[in-house]
C-alpha positions in Angstrom: 79.3 -4.3 74.7 82.5 -3.1 73.2 84.8 -5.8 71.7 88.4 -5.4 70.9 89.1 -5.6 67.2 92.1 -8.1 66.0 94.6 -5.1 65.9 94.3 -4.4 69.6 94.9 -6.8 72.5 92.1 -7.7 75.1 92.3 -4.8 77.6 94.0 -2.4 75.3 90.8 -0.9 73.8 90.9 2.8 74.0 88.1 4.8 72.1 89.6 7.3 69.7 88.3 10.4 70.9 90.0 9.4 74.2 93.1 9.3 72.8 92.9 12.2 70.6 91.9 14.3 73.8 95.0 13.0 75.8 97.2 14.0 72.9 95.7 17.1 72.5 96.1 17.7 76.4 99.8 16.6 76.2 100.4 19.3 73.2 98.8 22.0 75.5 101.2 20.8 78.6 104.1 21.2 76.2 103.2 24.4 74.9 102.5 25.9 78.2 105.9 24.6 79.3 107.2 26.4 76.4 105.5 29.8 77.0 107.0 29.8 80.7 110.3 29.2 79.5 109.9 32.2 77.1 108.5 34.2 79.5 111.3 33.7 82.1 113.6 34.2 79.3 112.1 37.6 77.8 110.5 40.0 80.6 107.2 41.4 79.5 105.8 44.7 80.9 102.5 44.3 82.2 100.6 47.7 83.0 98.4 47.6 85.8 94.7 48.3 85.4 94.9 51.5 87.4 97.4 52.8 84.9 95.7 51.8 81.8 92.5 53.5 82.9 94.3 56.8 84.0 96.0 56.8 80.1 92.5 56.5 78.7 90.7 59.3 80.7 91.3 62.9 80.2 92.4 65.1 83.0 94.1 68.6 83.8 97.5 67.1 84.2 97.1 65.2 80.7 96.1 68.6 79.0 98.9 70.6 80.5 100.9 71.6 77.4 101.4 74.4 74.7 98.7 74.7 72.2 98.1 76.3 69.0 94.7 77.2 67.6 92.2 78.8 65.0 88.8 80.1 65.5 86.6 81.2 63.1 82.7 81.9 62.8 80.6 85.2 63.2 79.7 87.3 66.1 75.9 87.9 65.6 75.2 91.7 64.5 79.1 92.6 64.3 80.4 90.2 61.7 83.0 87.6 61.0 85.5 86.5 63.2 88.7 84.7 62.7 92.0 84.1 64.6 95.0 82.1 65.0 97.2 82.1 68.3 98.7 79.8 71.1 98.0 79.4 74.6 99.5 77.3 77.4 97.3 75.0 79.6 98.8 74.1 83.2 97.9 71.0 85.4 96.3 73.5 87.8 93.3 74.5 85.4 94.9 77.8 84.2 94.8 79.0 80.5 98.1 81.2 80.5 100.2 82.9 77.8 97.6 83.4 75.5 98.4 85.4 72.2 96.3 85.7 68.9 95.8 87.6 66.0 92.2 88.1 65.3 90.1 89.8 62.4 86.5 91.0 63.6 84.5 92.4 60.8 87.8 93.2 59.0 89.4 94.8 61.8 92.5 93.1 62.7 93.7 93.0 66.8 96.8 91.6 68.3 95.2 89.7 71.7 96.3 88.7 74.6 94.3 86.5 77.0 94.1 84.1 80.1 91.5 82.6 81.9 90.8 78.7 83.4 89.5 75.5 82.0 88.0 72.5 83.4 88.3 69.0 81.9 86.2 65.8 82.9 87.4 62.1 82.4 84.9 61.7 79.4 87.1 64.6 77.8 84.7 67.3 78.0 85.2 70.6 79.9 84.7 74.2 79.9 87.4 77.3 79.1 86.9 80.8 79.9 88.8 83.9 79.4 89.3 87.6 79.1 90.5 88.8 75.8 92.6 92.0 75.7 94.0 94.5 73.0 96.9 96.3 74.5 95.5 97.5 77.9 91.9 97.4 76.5 89.4 94.4 77.5 87.5 93.3 74.3 85.4 90.9 76.0 84.9 87.8 78.0 84.2 84.4 76.7 83.3 81.0 77.6 83.6 78.0 75.2 82.3 74.4 75.6 85.6 72.3 75.0 86.4 68.6 74.0 89.7 66.8 73.8 90.4 63.6 71.9 91.4 60.7 74.0 94.9 61.0 73.2 94.5 64.7 74.2 96.5 65.9 71.3 93.3 67.8 70.0 91.0 70.1 71.2 87.6 71.6 69.9 85.4 74.3 71.0 82.5 76.4 70.5 82.0 79.9 72.0 79.0 79.4 74.1 79.2 83.2 75.6 80.6 86.5 74.8 80.2 89.4 77.2 81.5 92.9 76.5 83.2 94.9 79.3 80.2 96.9 79.7 78.1 93.6 80.1 76.3 93.5 76.9 76.0 89.7 75.7 76.9 88.7 72.2 75.4 85.8 70.5 77.7 84.1 68.3 78.7 81.0 65.9 82.5 80.7 66.5 84.2 77.2 66.6 87.8 76.7 67.8 90.5 73.7 66.5 93.4 73.4 69.0 96.4 71.1 68.5 99.1 70.2 70.9 102.5 71.4 70.3 
């Protein structure tokens, strides 16, 4: 049996925990009303989930840009390779307007190249291209590539180098690219 104390009138007894919960409930209601007023006064941009997912995944359209790059490594049995240049990726999966200056075992070449590329939503993909010096094809290459989530950086590893005569050249060459 709960008895009222002399400071409380009979029938007015309310346990302290009830009073505290009621007071908290009133404060929450007041805070929510204030938030609703603030939201009505200041519009907030809310991005739909589909748009958020699109921005966080990689795609051909997000990779489309002008890129600069360097590559370096070794063509086994031939010698060291280093190059710097630029190219364009378009939203249709084409690699265009590639130009570079390269050194292969000390021989300097002005290169042009073109090709194709793929990119998956997890930011991995492939790049293939044909590389020329003047009108002479030097070789065809395939790279395994990966973009960062912002699609501002591209890293690649040459997985295949084939001469115009069909000879495959093993290599250890890495590519580092940056969106212009």
